[in-house]
ZALUMBA-489791 format. One line per 4 residues: number of its first residue (from 1); for each residue x, z, y of C-alpha. Coordinates in steps of 0.05 Angstrom, whole numbers, plus 5000, padded with zeros to 4 digits. Layout:
NUM = X:Z:Y | ...
//
This chain:
1 = 5000:5000:5000 | 5058:5012:5047 | 5076:4939:5042 | 5006:4918:5063
5 = 5005:4968:5120 | 5071:4940:5146 | 5050:4868:5137 | 4987:4881:5178
9 = 5026:4918:5232 | 4990:4984:5221 | 5013:5038:5270 | 5057:5089:5235
13 = 5016:5148:5260 | 4953:5120:5228 | 4991:5102:5165 | 5020:5172:5160
17 = 4953:5205:5170 | 4915:5162:5119 | 4972:5165:5069 | 4973:5241:5072
21 = 4897:5244:5069 | 4898:5198:5008 | 4949:5243:4973 | 4907:5305:4986
25 = 4843:5272:4961 | 4880:5244:4900 | 4911:5311:4881 | 4847:5350:4897
29 = 4805:5302:4856 | 4850:5308:4795 | 4852:5383:4802 | 4777:5389:4804
33 = 4768:5340:4746 | 4817:5377:4702 | 4787:5444:4720 | 4716:5423:4701
37 = 4741:5387:4639 | 4777:5450:4617 | 4714:5492:4626 | 4674:5441:4586
41 = 4725:5441:4530 | 4722:5516:4526 | 4646:5513:4522 | 4646:5460:4467
45 = 4703:5489:4425 | 4675:5527:4367 | 4629:5495:4315 | 4636:5426:4346
49 = 4712:5430:4346 | 4713:5453:4274 | 4668:5395:4253 | 4708:5343:4290
53 = 4773:5371:4264 | 4747:5368:4193 | 4725:5296:4201 | 4793:5276:4230
57 = 4830:5311:4173 | 4784:5277:4122 | 4795:5209:4155 | 4871:5218:4155
61 = 4870:5239:4083 | 4829:5178:4062 | 4877:5132:4101 | 4938:5163:4069
65 = 4907:5158:4000 | 4889:5085:4011 | 4959:5068:4036 | 4993:5104:3979
69 = 4948:5072:3927 | 4956:5001:3955 | 5028:5006:3980 | 5057:4957:3930
73 = 5003:4905:3940 | 5006:4910:4016 | 5081:4904:4016 | 5079:4843:3971
77 = 5027:4809:4015 | 5067:4824:4078 | 5131:4794:4047 | 5092:4733:4024
81 = 5064:4722:4094 | 5133:4731:4125 | 5164:4680:4079 | 5107:4631:4093
85 = 5116:4638:4168 | 5192:4631:4163 | 5186:4562:4132 | 5216:4531:4071
89 = 5289:4533:4096 | 5287:4608:4107 | 5248:4624:4043 | 5303:4595:3999
93 = 5358:4637:4031
//
């Protein structure tokens, strides 16, 4: 924004005032948002957090099980794709 202010010949006193005002509004807005978000998280933590945590743990477990069970097949498919994309001269090497 400073580049635009300079290009448009904005007086430095106006720029300084609005730049400082923007910084205060920006910092204040973030402070208020995080304060209210923190209060909301405290209100919701409890049964909802336990349920969401359980679902996330279950999802991660299923993903790990799938990857472990299909590791060989997925690796073979990836190598086959890589050789196909490399072309015939790279596949023979």
